[in-house]
C-alpha positions in Angstrom: 59.7 -8.4 -65.3 57.7 -7.6 -62.0 58.0 -4.3 -60.2 59.4 -4.1 -56.6 56.9 -3.7 -53.8 57.3 -0.3 -52.2 57.6 -1.6 -48.6 58.7 -5.2 -48.2 60.7 -7.7 -50.3 58.7 -10.6 -48.9 56.0 -9.3 -50.9 57.8 -9.8 -54.1 56.3 -12.4 -56.4 58.5 -13.4 -59.5 56.7 -13.6 -62.8 57.9 -15.9 -65.7 58.6 -14.8 -69.2 55.2 -15.7 -70.3 53.6 -13.7 -67.6 52.3 -16.6 -65.3 53.1 -16.9 -61.7 55.8 -19.5 -60.9 54.1 -22.8 -59.8 56.4 -23.4 -56.9 55.6 -20.1 -55.2 51.9 -20.5 -55.8 51.7 -23.7 -54.2 53.7 -22.4 -51.2 51.2 -19.6 -50.9 48.3 -21.6 -50.9 49.7 -23.8 -48.4 50.7 -21.2 -45.9 47.2 -19.5 -46.4 45.4 -22.6 -45.5 47.3 -23.3 -42.4 46.8 -19.7 -41.3 42.9 -19.7 -42.0 40.4 -21.1 -39.4 39.3 -24.4 -39.8 36.3 -25.1 -41.9 37.2 -22.3 -44.5 38.4 -23.3 -47.9 40.6 -21.2 -49.9 38.0 -21.1 -52.6 35.5 -20.0 -50.1 37.5 -16.8 -49.1 37.4 -13.4 -50.7 40.1 -11.2 -49.7 39.3 -7.6 -49.7 41.8 -4.8 -50.0 40.2 -2.3 -47.8 41.8 -3.7 -44.6 45.5 -3.2 -45.8 47.6 -0.3 -45.3 48.2 2.5 -47.9 51.2 0.8 -48.9 49.3 -2.2 -50.0 51.6 -4.9 -48.7 51.7 -8.0 -50.8 50.2 -6.2 -54.0 52.2 -6.1 -57.2 51.0 -4.2 -60.1 51.8 -5.8 -63.3 52.4 -3.9 -66.3 51.9 -5.0 -69.9 53.9 -8.2 -71.0 55.4 -8.5 -74.4 55.1 -12.2 -74.2 53.3 -13.7 -77.1 49.9 -15.2 -76.3 49.3 -13.2 -73.2 46.6 -10.6 -73.4 46.3 -8.3 -70.4 45.1 -4.6 -70.1 47.9 -2.3 -69.5 45.9 -0.9 -66.5 44.8 -4.0 -64.7 46.5 -5.3 -61.6 47.0 -8.6 -60.0 46.2 -8.7 -56.2 48.4 -11.7 -54.9 49.1 -11.5 -51.1 52.3 -13.2 -49.8 52.3 -15.6 -46.8 53.0 -12.5 -44.4 49.9 -10.9 -45.7 48.0 -13.9 -45.6 49.0 -14.3 -41.9 47.5 -10.6 -41.3 44.4 -11.3 -43.1 43.8 -14.4 -41.0 43.9 -12.3 -37.9 41.6 -9.7 -39.3 38.2 -11.1 -38.8 36.6 -7.8 -40.4 38.5 -8.3 -43.7 36.9 -12.0 -44.2 33.6 -12.3 -45.9 32.3 -15.7 -44.9 29.6 -17.4 -46.8 26.3 -18.1 -45.1 26.7 -21.9 -45.2 29.8 -21.8 -42.9 30.3 -21.4 -39.2 32.3 -18.8 -37.6 33.6 -19.0 -34.1 32.4 -16.1 -31.8 34.5 -14.7 -29.2 32.9 -14.7 -25.8 32.8 -11.3 -24.0 32.0 -10.1 -20.6 28.4 -11.2 -19.6 26.4 -8.4 -17.9 23.4 -9.6 -15.6 20.5 -7.3 -15.5 19.1 -6.5 -12.0 16.9 -9.2 -10.7 13.2 -8.3 -10.6 11.6 -8.3 -7.3 9.5 -11.3 -6.7 6.0 -10.4 -5.1 6.0 -13.8 -3.3 9.4 -13.0 -1.6 8.1 -9.7 -0.5 4.9 -11.1 0.9 7.1 -13.7 2.7 9.2 -11.0 4.2 6.2 -9.1 5.5 4.9 -12.2 6.9 8.3 -13.0 8.8 8.4 -9.4 10.1 4.7 -9.8 11.4 5.5 -13.1 12.9 8.4 -11.7 14.8 6.4 -8.7 16.0 3.6 -10.8 17.3 6.0 -13.1 19.0 7.7 -10.2 20.7 4.4 -8.7 21.7 2.8 -12.0 23.0 5.9 -12.5 25.2 5.6 -9.1 26.7 1.9 -9.6 27.6 2.6 -13.0 29.3 5.5 -11.4 31.2 3.5 -8.6 32.3 0.5 -10.9 33.4 2.9 -13.2 35.1 4.5 -10.2 37.0 8.0 -10.8 35.3 8.1 -8.0 32.8 8.0 -4.3 33.3 5.6 -2.0 31.6 5.4 1.8 30.9 2.8 3.6 32.8 1.6 7.1 32.4 -0.3 7.5 35.6 -2.4 10.6 34.5 -3.4 9.3 31.3 -4.1 5.9 32.6 -6.5 7.5 35.2 -8.4 9.4 32.5 -8.9 6.3 30.6 -10.1 4.2 33.5 -12.8 7.1 34.2 -13.9 7.2 30.6 -14.4 3.5 30.5 -16.3 3.6 33.7 -18.4 6.5 32.7 -19.1 4.6 29.3 -20.7 1.7 31.3 -22.9 4.0 33.4 -24.0 6.0 30.3 -24.9 2.8 28.7 -26.9 1.7 31.7 -28.9 5.2 31.5 -29.4 4.7 27.9 -30.9 1.2 28.4 -33.3 2.6 31.1 -34.2 5.5 29.0 -35.1 3.1 26.1 -37.3 0.9 28.4 -39.0 4.1 29.5 -39.8 4.9 26.1 -41.1 1.6 25.2 -43.6 1.4 28.1 -44.6 5.1 27.5 -45.3 4.4 24.0 -47.5 1.3 25.1 -49.3 3.6 27.7 -50.0 6.4 25.0 -51.3 3.8 22.6 -53.5 2.4 25.1 -54.6 5.9 26.3 -55.6 6.7 22.5 -57.5 3.5 22.1 -59.3 4.0 25.4 -60.3 7.5 24.2 -61.8 6.4 21.1 -63.8 3.9 22.9 -65.3 6.3 25.4 -66.1 8.7 22.5 -68.0 5.9 20.7 -70.0 5.0 23.8 -70.6 8.8 24.4 -72.4 8.8 21.0 -74.3 5.6 21.5 -75.4 6.1 25.0 -77.7 9.1 25.7 -78.0 8.7 29.1 -74.3 8.6 29.8 -73.2 11.0 26.9 -71.5 13.5 29.2 -69.8 11.1 31.4 -68.2 9.2 28.5 -67.3 12.4 26.9 -65.3 13.7 29.7 -63.2 10.6 30.1 -62.8 10.5 26.1 -61.3 14.0 26.3 -59.1 13.5 29.3 -57.7 10.3 27.6 -57.1 12.0 24.4 -55.1 14.9 26.1 -53.2 12.3 28.1 -52.4 10.6 24.9 -51.3 14.0 23.4 -49.1 15.0 26.2 -47.6 11.6 26.2 -46.7 11.7 22.7 -45.0 15.2 23.4 -43.1 13.6 26.2 -42.2 10.6 24.1 -40.6 12.9 21.4 -38.5 14.6 24.2 -37.5 11.2 25.6 -36.4 9.8 22.2 -34.6 12.9 21.5 -32.5 12.5 24.8 -32.0 8.8 23.8 -30.7 9.6 20.3 -28.3 12.2 21.7 -26.9 10.1 24.4 -26.7 7.1 22.0 -24.6 9.2 19.6 -22.4 10.4 22.5 -21.7 6.7 23.8 -21.5 4.5 20.9 -19.8 7.0 18.4 -17.8 9.8 20.2 -16.8 8.0 23.2 -16.4 4.7 21.0 -14.0 6.5 18.6 -11.9 7.7 21.6 -11.7 4.2 23.0 -10.5 2.9 19.5 -7.6 5.4 19.9 -7.0 4.1 23.3 -6.7 0.5 22.1 -4.2 1.7 19.5 -2.2 3.4 21.8 -2.1 0.3 24.1 -1.0 -1.8 21.2 1.9 0.9 20.7 2.5 0.7 24.1 3.0 -3.1 24.3 5.2 -3.0 21.2 7.4 -0.3 22.6 7.8 -2.3 25.9 8.5 -5.5 23.9 11.4 -3.9 21.9 12.6 -2.1 24.9 13.0 -5.2 26.8 14.7 -6.9 23.8 17.2 -4.1 23.5 18.0 -4.4 27.4 18.5 -8.0 27.1 21.0 -7.5 24.3 22.9 -4.6 26.0 23.2 -7.0 29.1 25.0 -9.5 27.0 28.6 -9.5 25.4 29.5 -7.2 22.9 31.5 -8.8 20.0 31.3 -8.7 16.1 28.4 -10.9 16.0 26.3 -9.0 18.6 27.0 -5.5 17.6 25.0 -5.4 14.4 22.1 -7.0 16.3 22.2 -4.3 19.1 22.4 -1.4 16.3 19.2 -3.0 14.6 17.4 -3.4 17.9 18.1 0.2 18.6 16.7 1.4 15.3 13.5 -0.7 15.9 13.2 0.6 19.4 13.6 4.1 18.3 10.8 3.7 15.6 8.4 2.0 18.3 9.2 4.8 20.8 8.2 7.5 18.2 5.0 5.6 17.4 4.1 5.3 21.2 4.8 9.0 21.9 2.5 9.9 18.8 -0.4 7.7 20.0 0.0 8.9 23.7 -0.4 12.5 22.4 -3.4 11.7 20.2 -5.2 9.9 23.2 -4.5 13.1 25.3 -5.9 15.5 22.7 -9.3 13.2 22.0 -9.8 12.9 25.8 -9.6 16.5 26.2 -12.1 17.3 23.4 -14.3 14.4 24.5 -14.7 16.0 27.9 -15.7 19.2 26.5 -18.2 17.8 24.1 -19.6 15.4 26.9 -20.5 18.3 29.2 -21.9 20.2 26.8 -24.3 17.5 25.3 -25.2 16.2 28.5 -25.9 19.5 30.1 -28.6 20.2 27.4 -30.0 16.6 27.4 -30.5 16.4 31.1 -32.1 20.0 31.2 -34.6 18.7 28.4 -35.2 15.5 30.2 -36.0 17.1 33.5 -38.3 19.7 32.2 -40.3 17.5 29.9 -40.9 14.9 32.7 -41.9 17.6 35.3 -44.3 19.5 32.9 -46.0 16.1 31.8 -46.6 15.0 35.3 -47.7 18.4 36.4 -50.2 18.4 33.7 -48.7 21.7 32.3 -49.2 21.1 28.6 -48.1 24.6 27.7 -44.7 24.2 29.6 -44.4 20.9 27.9 -44.8 22.2 24.5 -42.4 25.2 25.2 -39.7 22.8 26.3 -39.9 21.0 22.9 -39.5 24.3 21.1 -36.7 25.3 23.2 -34.7 22.4 22.0 -36.2 22.6 18.4 -38.0 19.2 18.5 -40.4 18.4 15.9 -42.9 15.7 16.7 -44.2 13.3 14.0 -47.9 12.9 14.0 -48.7 9.0 14.9 -49.8 7.2 11.8 -49.1 10.0 9.5 -47.7 8.8 6.1 -44.6 10.3 4.7 -45.2 13.6 2.8 -45.3 13.2 -1.1 -42.6 14.7 -3.3 -45.1 17.6 -3.9 -45.3 18.6 -0.4 -41.5 18.4 -0.1 -41.0 21.0 -2.8 
C-alpha cells in the first residue's frame, strides 16, 4: 500500500498489489505531461530533476518493501513519479529541464541595448566643411556690402591710422633698400675695376723703366682707393642687411598680425550684422533658438576681435621702439662711412667699422680650414 503524500492529495499515486503502477493513471499522467511540455520534446527525451522542487517534494511517493511475490525492490529505493500538477510546474521551469543537444529550444527575447554610435570621421569632416562654408559666405557678403557702401564696419581710428603709417613707411624703407643695393652693386664693380687698374699700373711700372715712378704712383693710388672702397662696401652691406631684417622680417611679422586682425574684424562685423537682422525680425518659437545661437557666435567672434586688436597694438608699440633704435644706428653708420670715404680719411673710415663691430672679408680669400677654426 502506498504512503500518503505529506502535502497534496493530488500527488497520490495508487499502487496495485503486485507493486506496479496502475496503467490507467500512468497513461493519464503521460498524456498530461506531453501536453504541458513544449513542442518538439518527447517524453523519453526529458529528464526530470528533483532539485527544483520544494522541500516537501510534491508528487514524490516513497514506496516501501512490497510483500508481493515476484517483485524485488530495495527497501531504501524510491520511485519519483510526479503527478499532472507537478508536471505542469516542471513545464514552466525551464531551468529544471535538461534538453538534449539535438533539440531546439525557444529563447525569450529580452530588452535590446544599443551601444553608443561611434563617431564617423567623414561626418565630422562634413560638419567642418559646412561651418567653413557658412563662415566664408557671411564674410564674403560683409566684404561686398562694405565695398558697395551698404554695410557698416567697425573702425578703430587710432589703430587704423598707425597701420596706415606702418604700411606707408614699409614702402619707403623698401625703396631705400633697393637704392642701397644698387649702390652696393655699383661700388663693388668700381672697386673691382680699381683693383684691376692698380695691378695693370704695377705691371707696367716694372716693365717700363722710363715711366717706373709714374706707373707706380697710379698703382698705389688705385690700390688704396680699392681698399677704402672695400671698407665702404662692408659698411653699406651691413646697412642693407640690417634694414632688410627690419623691413622683411620685423615689419612683415607685424603686418601678418594686422591681416589676422582685419580678418577677425570682418568676421565680427558679419556676425554682428546677422544678429542685428534677426533682432529686427519677429520673435517666435522658430526664431528664438536662431537668435540665441547667433548671439553665442557673435560673442565668440567679438572676443576674438578684441584679442587681435590688443595684439596689434602691442606689436605696433614694440615695433616702433625697435625701428627707431635700429635705424638710428644704421643711419649714423651710413653717414660716417660715406663722409670718411669721399673725404679720403682712411683712418676715420676704419674707425667707423670698428665702432659698429663690422669685420671685413678679404676679397678672394678662401674659407678658413677646420684647423684654423679650432
